[in-house]
C-alpha positions in Angstrom: 65.2 144.7 -44.8 68.1 143.7 -47.0 69.4 140.2 -46.5 72.9 139.7 -45.3 75.3 137.2 -46.7 76.7 134.8 -44.1 79.1 132.9 -46.2 82.4 134.6 -47.2 84.8 133.2 -49.7 88.5 132.7 -48.8 90.9 133.4 -51.6 93.6 131.4 -49.9 91.8 128.0 -50.0 89.0 128.6 -52.4 86.4 127.4 -49.9 83.4 129.0 -48.3 83.6 129.9 -44.7 80.4 130.1 -42.5 80.2 132.9 -40.0 77.0 134.8 -39.4 78.7 137.6 -37.6 81.7 138.3 -39.7 81.8 141.7 -41.4 81.8 141.6 -45.2 85.0 142.9 -46.7 85.2 144.9 -49.9 88.5 145.2 -51.8 88.9 148.5 -53.7 91.6 149.1 -56.4 92.3 152.8 -56.8 94.7 155.7 -56.5 95.1 157.6 -53.3 97.0 160.8 -52.8 97.3 163.9 -50.6 97.0 167.4 -52.0 96.3 170.8 -50.4 95.9 169.3 -47.0 93.3 166.7 -48.0 93.3 163.1 -49.1 92.3 162.8 -52.7 91.2 159.8 -54.8 87.7 158.4 -55.0 88.8 155.0 -53.7 89.4 156.4 -50.2 86.0 158.0 -50.0 84.1 155.0 -51.5 85.9 153.0 -48.8 84.8 155.5 -46.1 81.2 155.3 -47.3 81.2 151.5 -47.2 82.5 151.6 -43.6 79.5 153.8 -42.7 77.2 151.2 -44.2 78.7 148.5 -42.0 81.3 146.9 -44.3 85.1 146.4 -43.9 86.8 148.2 -46.7 90.4 147.7 -47.9 92.0 149.9 -50.5 94.9 148.6 -52.6 96.9 151.6 -53.6 100.4 152.8 -54.1 101.0 156.0 -52.1 103.9 158.4 -52.0 106.2 158.1 -49.0 105.8 161.8 -48.2 102.0 161.4 -48.0 101.9 158.1 -46.1 101.4 159.6 -42.6 98.5 161.8 -43.6 96.8 159.1 -45.7 97.1 156.4 -43.0 95.7 158.9 -40.5 92.7 159.4 -42.7 92.2 155.7 -43.0 92.5 155.2 -39.3 90.0 158.0 -38.6 87.5 156.5 -41.1 87.9 152.9 -40.1 89.4 151.8 -43.4 91.8 148.8 -43.5 95.4 150.0 -44.2 96.8 146.5 -45.1 96.9 147.1 -48.9 98.5 150.5 -48.9 102.1 150.4 -50.1 104.9 152.7 -51.1 107.3 150.3 -52.9 106.9 146.5 -52.7 103.4 145.1 -52.1 101.6 142.0 -51.2 97.9 141.8 -52.2 95.8 140.8 -49.2 92.5 139.6 -50.6 91.4 136.8 -48.3 87.8 136.8 -47.2 86.6 139.4 -49.6 82.9 139.5 -50.8 83.3 142.0 -53.6 85.9 143.9 -55.7 85.6 147.5 -56.9 87.9 148.9 -59.5 88.2 152.6 -60.4 89.1 153.9 -63.8 92.2 155.7 -62.7 93.6 152.4 -61.3 93.7 150.7 -64.7 95.0 153.8 -66.5 98.5 152.4 -66.4 100.0 149.0 -67.2 100.5 148.1 -63.6 96.9 148.4 -62.6 95.6 146.9 -65.8 97.9 143.9 -65.5 97.0 143.3 -61.9 93.3 143.3 -62.5 93.5 141.0 -65.5 95.8 138.6 -63.6 93.3 138.3 -60.7 90.0 138.5 -62.5 89.8 134.7 -63.3 90.4 133.9 -59.6 87.6 136.3 -58.4 85.2 135.2 -61.0 85.9 131.5 -60.3 85.0 132.1 -56.7 81.9 134.1 -57.7 83.2 137.3 -56.2 81.6 140.2 -58.1 83.9 142.7 -59.8 82.3 146.1 -60.0 84.0 148.5 -62.4 83.4 152.3 -62.8 85.6 153.5 -65.7 85.1 157.2 -65.1 85.4 157.7 -61.3 88.4 159.9 -60.6 89.3 159.7 -64.3 89.3 162.4 -67.0 89.8 162.0 -70.7 89.0 158.3 -70.5 88.9 158.1 -74.3 92.7 158.0 -74.2 92.6 154.5 -72.7 89.3 153.3 -74.1 90.6 150.0 -75.2 91.9 149.1 -71.7 88.7 150.2 -70.0 86.6 148.2 -72.4 88.7 145.2 -71.7 88.0 145.5 -67.9 84.3 146.1 -68.7 84.3 142.8 -70.6 85.4 140.8 -67.5 83.3 142.8 -65.0 80.3 141.4 -63.1 78.8 144.9 -62.9 80.0 147.7 -65.3 79.0 151.2 -64.2 79.7 153.8 -66.9 78.1 157.2 -66.9 76.3 158.3 -70.1 79.3 160.6 -70.7 81.8 157.8 -70.3 79.9 155.7 -72.8 80.3 158.3 -75.5 84.1 158.0 -75.1 84.1 154.2 -74.8 81.6 153.0 -77.3 80.2 156.0 -79.1 76.7 155.4 -77.9 74.2 157.7 -76.2 71.1 155.6 -75.6 71.3 154.0 -72.2 69.6 150.7 -73.1 71.8 150.3 -76.2 74.9 151.0 -74.1 73.8 148.3 -71.6 73.1 145.8 -74.4 76.5 146.5 -76.0 78.4 145.7 -72.8 76.2 142.7 -71.9 77.1 141.3 -75.4 80.8 142.2 -74.7 80.8 140.0 -71.6 79.7 142.1 -68.5 77.0 140.3 -66.5 75.2 143.5 -65.4 75.3 147.1 -66.5 74.3 150.3 -64.7 74.4 153.5 -66.8 74.3 156.6 -64.6 72.3 159.5 -66.0 73.1 162.4 -63.6 69.9 164.1 -62.6 67.8 161.4 -64.3 69.0 158.7 -62.0 70.3 155.5 -63.7 69.4 152.8 -66.1 70.2 149.2 -65.3 70.1 145.9 -67.2 71.1 142.3 -66.8 70.1 139.1 -68.3 67.1 139.0 -66.0 66.4 142.6 -65.0 65.9 145.9 -66.9 64.6 149.2 -65.8 65.2 152.8 -64.8 65.8 154.1 -61.3 64.8 157.7 -61.0 66.7 160.2 -58.8 65.4 161.1 -55.4 64.3 164.7 -54.7 66.9 166.7 -52.9 65.6 169.0 -50.1 68.6 171.2 -50.8 71.8 171.1 -52.8 75.0 172.1 -51.0 77.9 170.3 -52.7 77.8 167.8 -55.6 81.4 166.7 -55.6 80.9 163.7 -53.4 77.9 162.2 -55.2 79.8 159.8 -57.3 81.6 158.2 -54.4 78.5 157.9 -52.4 76.6 156.4 -55.3 79.4 153.8 -55.8 79.4 152.9 -52.1 75.6 152.4 -52.1 75.7 150.3 -55.2 78.6 148.1 -54.0 76.9 147.5 -50.7 73.8 146.3 -52.5 75.7 144.0 -54.9 77.7 142.6 -51.9 74.4 141.8 -50.1 73.1 140.1 -53.3 70.1 142.5 -53.7 68.3 142.5 -57.0 70.1 144.9 -59.3 67.2 147.4 -59.4 67.1 147.6 -55.6 70.9 148.1 -55.4 70.6 151.0 -57.9 67.8 152.6 -55.9 70.0 152.5 -52.8 72.9 154.0 -54.7 70.7 156.9 -56.0 69.5 157.6 -52.4 73.1 157.7 -51.2 74.1 160.1 -54.0 71.2 162.4 -53.3 71.9 162.5 -49.6 75.6 163.3 -50.4 74.8 166.4 -52.4 72.9 167.9 -49.5 76.1 168.2 -47.3 79.4 170.0 -47.6 82.3 167.7 -48.5 82.0 164.0 -48.7 79.0 162.7 -46.8 77.7 159.1 -46.4 74.8 158.1 -44.3 74.8 155.1 -42.0 72.2 152.4 -42.5 69.6 153.8 -40.2 69.7 157.3 -41.8 69.6 155.7 -45.3 66.5 153.6 -44.5 64.7 156.6 -43.1 65.6 158.8 -46.1 64.4 156.1 -48.5 61.1 155.8 -46.7 60.4 159.5 -46.4 61.6 160.9 -49.8 60.1 160.3 -53.2 61.5 159.8 -56.6 61.6 162.6 -59.3 60.6 160.6 -62.4 61.2 163.5 -64.8 64.7 164.1 -63.3 65.9 166.0 -60.3 65.4 169.7 -61.0 66.9 170.9 -57.7 70.4 171.3 -59.0 
């Protein structure tokens, strides 16, 4: 059974607080909107997934005033903390967090880029992991490759897809991609490989985590958010990187077997991981 952290860091005083029962809090930096009657933006769905896994999730996002009621209703329904949503002025509430997740769309403009760079030293100084996915909710990432590579450099865990890496560093081999970003400054790298699972590497771990076999494929659109939630949860619990990636793969595979965004709770996730096998040659079911 995964170990649980029982010491959470307080940003306000820089000290560790002991509390075995306190729920871990993940701070997510992303964009959230409301279109065609639905909340949009991966940050909201990653947060909802983390809540299903037993975490407190807070999303830092500027939202349109006209969308505020609907977005806050979604957050309330899914148990997501609303304290970092804002329409104009903001105050970043990051006390007690155990991990930070940054989406590519958040750092696509100068506001997001500046905010992350200004706070990165504080988080790293308190050993709070910064997990960065440059492509989630982001198209044409090559247009801001320099900015994304700068965030990758200061990340604890950098999570590009193989397609992202072509735009960001011109490489296609997963291990070479990982080596490149480790040399650049990232502590750990996870390269997602679609149906083939993911490759991971750190200074002490290196390996491939195959995809799980899907019993059926219904909707692939929520797989990225589910994968991210699974990975973040593993990183926050201080699992070995390989174990965190296996968990993330399981969450992504479960997601594609349901309509819309789906995220299992811990009991369903454990059962699935025990009863389903890997597909070493790559998932051929979709």
